[in-house]
PyMOL CGO cylinders between C-alpha atoms (Angstrom):
from pymol import cmd
from pymol.cgo import CYLINDER

trace = [
    CYLINDER, 87.00, 113.25, 129.99, 87.82, 116.28, 127.85, 0.3, 1, 1, 1, 1, 1, 1,
    CYLINDER, 87.82, 116.28, 127.85, 91.12, 116.03, 126.02, 0.3, 1, 1, 1, 1, 1, 1,
    CYLINDER, 91.12, 116.03, 126.02, 91.69, 112.38, 126.87, 0.3, 1, 1, 1, 1, 1, 1,
    CYLINDER, 91.69, 112.38, 126.87, 93.40, 110.18, 124.32, 0.3, 1, 1, 1, 1, 1, 1,
    CYLINDER, 93.40, 110.18, 124.32, 90.97, 107.43, 123.25, 0.3, 1, 1, 1, 1, 1, 1,
    CYLINDER, 90.97, 107.43, 123.25, 93.57, 105.56, 121.21, 0.3, 1, 1, 1, 1, 1, 1,
    CYLINDER, 93.57, 105.56, 121.21, 94.27, 101.99, 122.27, 0.3, 1, 1, 1, 1, 1, 1,
    CYLINDER, 94.27, 101.99, 122.27, 97.15, 101.41, 119.85, 0.3, 1, 1, 1, 1, 1, 1,
    CYLINDER, 97.15, 101.41, 119.85, 100.31, 103.29, 118.92, 0.3, 1, 1, 1, 1, 1, 1,
    CYLINDER, 100.31, 103.29, 118.92, 100.09, 104.93, 115.49, 0.3, 1, 1, 1, 1, 1, 1,
    CYLINDER, 100.09, 104.93, 115.49, 102.82, 105.10, 112.90, 0.3, 1, 1, 1, 1, 1, 1,
    CYLINDER, 102.82, 105.10, 112.90, 102.99, 107.76, 110.21, 0.3, 1, 1, 1, 1, 1, 1,
    CYLINDER, 102.99, 107.76, 110.21, 103.28, 106.18, 106.82, 0.3, 1, 1, 1, 1, 1, 1,
    CYLINDER, 103.28, 106.18, 106.82, 102.65, 107.03, 103.20, 0.3, 1, 1, 1, 1, 1, 1,
    CYLINDER, 102.65, 107.03, 103.20, 101.74, 103.58, 101.93, 0.3, 1, 1, 1, 1, 1, 1,
    CYLINDER, 101.74, 103.58, 101.93, 98.95, 103.05, 99.43, 0.3, 1, 1, 1, 1, 1, 1,
    CYLINDER, 98.95, 103.05, 99.43, 95.67, 101.26, 99.95, 0.3, 1, 1, 1, 1, 1, 1,
    CYLINDER, 95.67, 101.26, 99.95, 92.81, 100.30, 97.70, 0.3, 1, 1, 1, 1, 1, 1,
    CYLINDER, 92.81, 100.30, 97.70, 89.25, 100.09, 98.91, 0.3, 1, 1, 1, 1, 1, 1,
    CYLINDER, 89.25, 100.09, 98.91, 85.63, 99.68, 97.92, 0.3, 1, 1, 1, 1, 1, 1,
    CYLINDER, 85.63, 99.68, 97.92, 82.24, 99.52, 99.51, 0.3, 1, 1, 1, 1, 1, 1,
    CYLINDER, 82.24, 99.52, 99.51, 79.62, 97.29, 97.91, 0.3, 1, 1, 1, 1, 1, 1,
    CYLINDER, 79.62, 97.29, 97.91, 76.81, 99.80, 98.26, 0.3, 1, 1, 1, 1, 1, 1,
    CYLINDER, 76.81, 99.80, 98.26, 78.29, 103.26, 97.81, 0.3, 1, 1, 1, 1, 1, 1,
    CYLINDER, 78.29, 103.26, 97.81, 80.81, 102.97, 95.01, 0.3, 1, 1, 1, 1, 1, 1,
    CYLINDER, 80.81, 102.97, 95.01, 80.39, 102.49, 91.29, 0.3, 1, 1, 1, 1, 1, 1,
    CYLINDER, 80.39, 102.49, 91.29, 80.66, 99.13, 89.63, 0.3, 1, 1, 1, 1, 1, 1,
    CYLINDER, 80.66, 99.13, 89.63, 82.87, 98.29, 86.68, 0.3, 1, 1, 1, 1, 1, 1,
    CYLINDER, 82.87, 98.29, 86.68, 81.14, 98.89, 83.32, 0.3, 1, 1, 1, 1, 1, 1,
    CYLINDER, 81.14, 98.89, 83.32, 82.80, 95.76, 81.90, 0.3, 1, 1, 1, 1, 1, 1,
    CYLINDER, 82.80, 95.76, 81.90, 81.99, 93.59, 84.93, 0.3, 1, 1, 1, 1, 1, 1,
    CYLINDER, 81.99, 93.59, 84.93, 78.95, 94.97, 86.80, 0.3, 1, 1, 1, 1, 1, 1,
    CYLINDER, 78.95, 94.97, 86.80, 79.36, 92.41, 89.60, 0.3, 1, 1, 1, 1, 1, 1,
    CYLINDER, 79.36, 92.41, 89.60, 82.89, 93.68, 90.35, 0.3, 1, 1, 1, 1, 1, 1,
    CYLINDER, 82.89, 93.68, 90.35, 83.32, 96.92, 92.29, 0.3, 1, 1, 1, 1, 1, 1,
    CYLINDER, 83.32, 96.92, 92.29, 85.75, 99.56, 91.12, 0.3, 1, 1, 1, 1, 1, 1,
    CYLINDER, 85.75, 99.56, 91.12, 88.53, 99.99, 93.65, 0.3, 1, 1, 1, 1, 1, 1,
    CYLINDER, 88.53, 99.99, 93.65, 89.60, 103.46, 94.74, 0.3, 1, 1, 1, 1, 1, 1,
    CYLINDER, 89.60, 103.46, 94.74, 93.27, 104.17, 95.49, 0.3, 1, 1, 1, 1, 1, 1,
    CYLINDER, 93.27, 104.17, 95.49, 94.25, 106.33, 98.47, 0.3, 1, 1, 1, 1, 1, 1,
    CYLINDER, 94.25, 106.33, 98.47, 97.23, 107.32, 100.62, 0.3, 1, 1, 1, 1, 1, 1,
    CYLINDER, 97.23, 107.32, 100.62, 97.52, 106.05, 104.18, 0.3, 1, 1, 1, 1, 1, 1,
    CYLINDER, 97.52, 106.05, 104.18, 98.58, 108.83, 106.55, 0.3, 1, 1, 1, 1, 1, 1,
    CYLINDER, 98.58, 108.83, 106.55, 98.93, 106.76, 109.71, 0.3, 1, 1, 1, 1, 1, 1,
    CYLINDER, 98.93, 106.76, 109.71, 98.21, 103.22, 110.81, 0.3, 1, 1, 1, 1, 1, 1,
    CYLINDER, 98.21, 103.22, 110.81, 97.89, 101.16, 113.99, 0.3, 1, 1, 1, 1, 1, 1,
    CYLINDER, 97.89, 101.16, 113.99, 96.78, 97.66, 114.91, 0.3, 1, 1, 1, 1, 1, 1,
    CYLINDER, 96.78, 97.66, 114.91, 93.25, 98.98, 115.35, 0.3, 1, 1, 1, 1, 1, 1,
    CYLINDER, 93.25, 98.98, 115.35, 92.77, 101.22, 112.33, 0.3, 1, 1, 1, 1, 1, 1,
    CYLINDER, 92.77, 101.22, 112.33, 94.16, 103.86, 110.01, 0.3, 1, 1, 1, 1, 1, 1,
    CYLINDER, 94.16, 103.86, 110.01, 93.73, 107.35, 108.62, 0.3, 1, 1, 1, 1, 1, 1,
    CYLINDER, 93.73, 107.35, 108.62, 93.80, 107.90, 104.87, 0.3, 1, 1, 1, 1, 1, 1,
    CYLINDER, 93.80, 107.90, 104.87, 93.36, 110.72, 102.37, 0.3, 1, 1, 1, 1, 1, 1,
    CYLINDER, 93.36, 110.72, 102.37, 91.36, 110.55, 99.16, 0.3, 1, 1, 1, 1, 1, 1,
    CYLINDER, 91.36, 110.55, 99.16, 89.48, 112.75, 96.71, 0.3, 1, 1, 1, 1, 1, 1,
    CYLINDER, 89.48, 112.75, 96.71, 85.94, 112.01, 97.90, 0.3, 1, 1, 1, 1, 1, 1,
    CYLINDER, 85.94, 112.01, 97.90, 83.99, 112.07, 101.13, 0.3, 1, 1, 1, 1, 1, 1,
    CYLINDER, 83.99, 112.07, 101.13, 82.91, 108.75, 102.58, 0.3, 1, 1, 1, 1, 1, 1,
    CYLINDER, 82.91, 108.75, 102.58, 80.04, 108.75, 105.04, 0.3, 1, 1, 1, 1, 1, 1,
    CYLINDER, 80.04, 108.75, 105.04, 80.78, 107.65, 108.62, 0.3, 1, 1, 1, 1, 1, 1,
    CYLINDER, 80.78, 107.65, 108.62, 79.54, 104.11, 109.37, 0.3, 1, 1, 1, 1, 1, 1,
    CYLINDER, 79.54, 104.11, 109.37, 80.39, 102.98, 105.81, 0.3, 1, 1, 1, 1, 1, 1,
    CYLINDER, 80.39, 102.98, 105.81, 82.00, 99.54, 105.75, 0.3, 1, 1, 1, 1, 1, 1,
    CYLINDER, 82.00, 99.54, 105.75, 84.99, 99.25, 103.42, 0.3, 1, 1, 1, 1, 1, 1,
    CYLINDER, 84.99, 99.25, 103.42, 86.94, 96.30, 102.08, 0.3, 1, 1, 1, 1, 1, 1,
    CYLINDER, 86.94, 96.30, 102.08, 90.54, 97.51, 102.22, 0.3, 1, 1, 1, 1, 1, 1,
    CYLINDER, 90.54, 97.51, 102.22, 93.80, 96.13, 100.87, 0.3, 1, 1, 1, 1, 1, 1,
    CYLINDER, 93.80, 96.13, 100.87, 96.86, 97.73, 102.48, 0.3, 1, 1, 1, 1, 1, 1,
    CYLINDER, 96.86, 97.73, 102.48, 100.18, 97.69, 100.67, 0.3, 1, 1, 1, 1, 1, 1,
    CYLINDER, 100.18, 97.69, 100.67, 103.03, 97.32, 103.18, 0.3, 1, 1, 1, 1, 1, 1,
    CYLINDER, 103.03, 97.32, 103.18, 105.93, 98.07, 100.89, 0.3, 1, 1, 1, 1, 1, 1,
    CYLINDER, 105.93, 98.07, 100.89, 108.53, 97.89, 103.66, 0.3, 1, 1, 1, 1, 1, 1,
    CYLINDER, 108.53, 97.89, 103.66, 108.05, 94.13, 103.84, 0.3, 1, 1, 1, 1, 1, 1,
    CYLINDER, 108.05, 94.13, 103.84, 106.57, 93.58, 100.36, 0.3, 1, 1, 1, 1, 1, 1,
    CYLINDER, 106.57, 93.58, 100.36, 103.22, 92.29, 101.66, 0.3, 1, 1, 1, 1, 1, 1,
    CYLINDER, 103.22, 92.29, 101.66, 99.54, 93.12, 101.34, 0.3, 1, 1, 1, 1, 1, 1,
    CYLINDER, 99.54, 93.12, 101.34, 97.01, 92.99, 104.16, 0.3, 1, 1, 1, 1, 1, 1,
    CYLINDER, 97.01, 92.99, 104.16, 93.25, 92.73, 103.63, 0.3, 1, 1, 1, 1, 1, 1,
    CYLINDER, 93.25, 92.73, 103.63, 90.88, 94.09, 106.28, 0.3, 1, 1, 1, 1, 1, 1,
    CYLINDER, 90.88, 94.09, 106.28, 87.30, 95.16, 106.69, 0.3, 1, 1, 1, 1, 1, 1,
    CYLINDER, 87.30, 95.16, 106.69, 87.04, 98.61, 108.22, 0.3, 1, 1, 1, 1, 1, 1,
    CYLINDER, 87.04, 98.61, 108.22, 84.35, 101.04, 109.34, 0.3, 1, 1, 1, 1, 1, 1,
    CYLINDER, 84.35, 101.04, 109.34, 84.66, 104.76, 108.62, 0.3, 1, 1, 1, 1, 1, 1,
    CYLINDER, 84.66, 104.76, 108.62, 84.47, 106.50, 112.00, 0.3, 1, 1, 1, 1, 1, 1,
    CYLINDER, 84.47, 106.50, 112.00, 84.92, 110.08, 110.83, 0.3, 1, 1, 1, 1, 1, 1,
    CYLINDER, 84.92, 110.08, 110.83, 85.39, 112.04, 107.61, 0.3, 1, 1, 1, 1, 1, 1,
    CYLINDER, 85.39, 112.04, 107.61, 86.76, 115.59, 107.27, 0.3, 1, 1, 1, 1, 1, 1,
    CYLINDER, 86.76, 115.59, 107.27, 87.46, 117.83, 104.31, 0.3, 1, 1, 1, 1, 1, 1,
    CYLINDER, 87.46, 117.83, 104.31, 90.90, 119.39, 104.44, 0.3, 1, 1, 1, 1, 1, 1,
    CYLINDER, 90.90, 119.39, 104.44, 90.71, 123.16, 104.72, 0.3, 1, 1, 1, 1, 1, 1,
    CYLINDER, 90.71, 123.16, 104.72, 91.57, 125.03, 101.52, 0.3, 1, 1, 1, 1, 1, 1,
    CYLINDER, 91.57, 125.03, 101.52, 91.52, 121.79, 99.48, 0.3, 1, 1, 1, 1, 1, 1,
    CYLINDER, 91.52, 121.79, 99.48, 88.23, 121.24, 97.66, 0.3, 1, 1, 1, 1, 1, 1,
    CYLINDER, 88.23, 121.24, 97.66, 88.74, 117.56, 96.83, 0.3, 1, 1, 1, 1, 1, 1,
    CYLINDER, 88.74, 117.56, 96.83, 90.81, 116.20, 99.70, 0.3, 1, 1, 1, 1, 1, 1,
    CYLINDER, 90.81, 116.20, 99.70, 89.22, 114.33, 102.57, 0.3, 1, 1, 1, 1, 1, 1,
    CYLINDER, 89.22, 114.33, 102.57, 90.77, 112.55, 105.52, 0.3, 1, 1, 1, 1, 1, 1,
    CYLINDER, 90.77, 112.55, 105.52, 88.97, 109.50, 106.91, 0.3, 1, 1, 1, 1, 1, 1,
    CYLINDER, 88.97, 109.50, 106.91, 89.44, 107.64, 110.18, 0.3, 1, 1, 1, 1, 1, 1,
    CYLINDER, 89.44, 107.64, 110.18, 88.82, 103.90, 109.90, 0.3, 1, 1, 1, 1, 1, 1,
    CYLINDER, 88.82, 103.90, 109.90, 88.51, 101.29, 112.63, 0.3, 1, 1, 1, 1, 1, 1,
    CYLINDER, 88.51, 101.29, 112.63, 89.27, 97.70, 111.69, 0.3, 1, 1, 1, 1, 1, 1,
    CYLINDER, 89.27, 97.70, 111.69, 86.22, 95.49, 112.25, 0.3, 1, 1, 1, 1, 1, 1,
    CYLINDER, 86.22, 95.49, 112.25, 87.68, 92.31, 110.74, 0.3, 1, 1, 1, 1, 1, 1,
    CYLINDER, 87.68, 92.31, 110.74, 91.36, 91.46, 110.42, 0.3, 1, 1, 1, 1, 1, 1,
    CYLINDER, 91.36, 91.46, 110.42, 93.18, 88.14, 110.54, 0.3, 1, 1, 1, 1, 1, 1,
    CYLINDER, 93.18, 88.14, 110.54, 95.71, 87.69, 113.34, 0.3, 1, 1, 1, 1, 1, 1,
    CYLINDER, 95.71, 87.69, 113.34, 98.54, 87.15, 110.84, 0.3, 1, 1, 1, 1, 1, 1,
    CYLINDER, 98.54, 87.15, 110.84, 97.68, 90.44, 109.11, 0.3, 1, 1, 1, 1, 1, 1,
    CYLINDER, 97.68, 90.44, 109.11, 97.52, 92.29, 112.44, 0.3, 1, 1, 1, 1, 1, 1,
    CYLINDER, 97.52, 92.29, 112.44, 101.03, 91.01, 113.16, 0.3, 1, 1, 1, 1, 1, 1,
    CYLINDER, 101.03, 91.01, 113.16, 102.26, 92.40, 109.82, 0.3, 1, 1, 1, 1, 1, 1,
    CYLINDER, 102.26, 92.40, 109.82, 100.85, 95.79, 110.79, 0.3, 1, 1, 1, 1, 1, 1,
    CYLINDER, 100.85, 95.79, 110.79, 102.60, 95.49, 114.17, 0.3, 1, 1, 1, 1, 1, 1,
    CYLINDER, 102.60, 95.49, 114.17, 105.91, 95.08, 112.28, 0.3, 1, 1, 1, 1, 1, 1,
    CYLINDER, 105.91, 95.08, 112.28, 105.21, 98.34, 110.44, 0.3, 1, 1, 1, 1, 1, 1,
    CYLINDER, 105.21, 98.34, 110.44, 104.23, 100.21, 113.61, 0.3, 1, 1, 1, 1, 1, 1,
    CYLINDER, 104.23, 100.21, 113.61, 107.10, 98.97, 115.81, 0.3, 1, 1, 1, 1, 1, 1,
]
cmd.load_cgo(trace, "trace")
């Protein structure tokens, strides 16, 4: 239905940091070729089911990311696997992209930490 809200979970605006990498699409460390280089980005909003973040490069939809979320409010980190659902360049900003990510793997304990942040 047009205009319907497809969201299953309540979202919370936040400006926490995350780090991420994808084994296939991101560069490897020159010193340790078997270790991926992590990118740092700003989370814009988060829910139990996913998040939206901003970074300087476009990531193709369907890309699987290993993500570590810093939850500064409770001094914890959460590790998830997420799939990029959409990617959009911000108007008038050449190197700023927003990405929507759905969590595809998250431990129950980590989901509960995200619930604390959202509630």
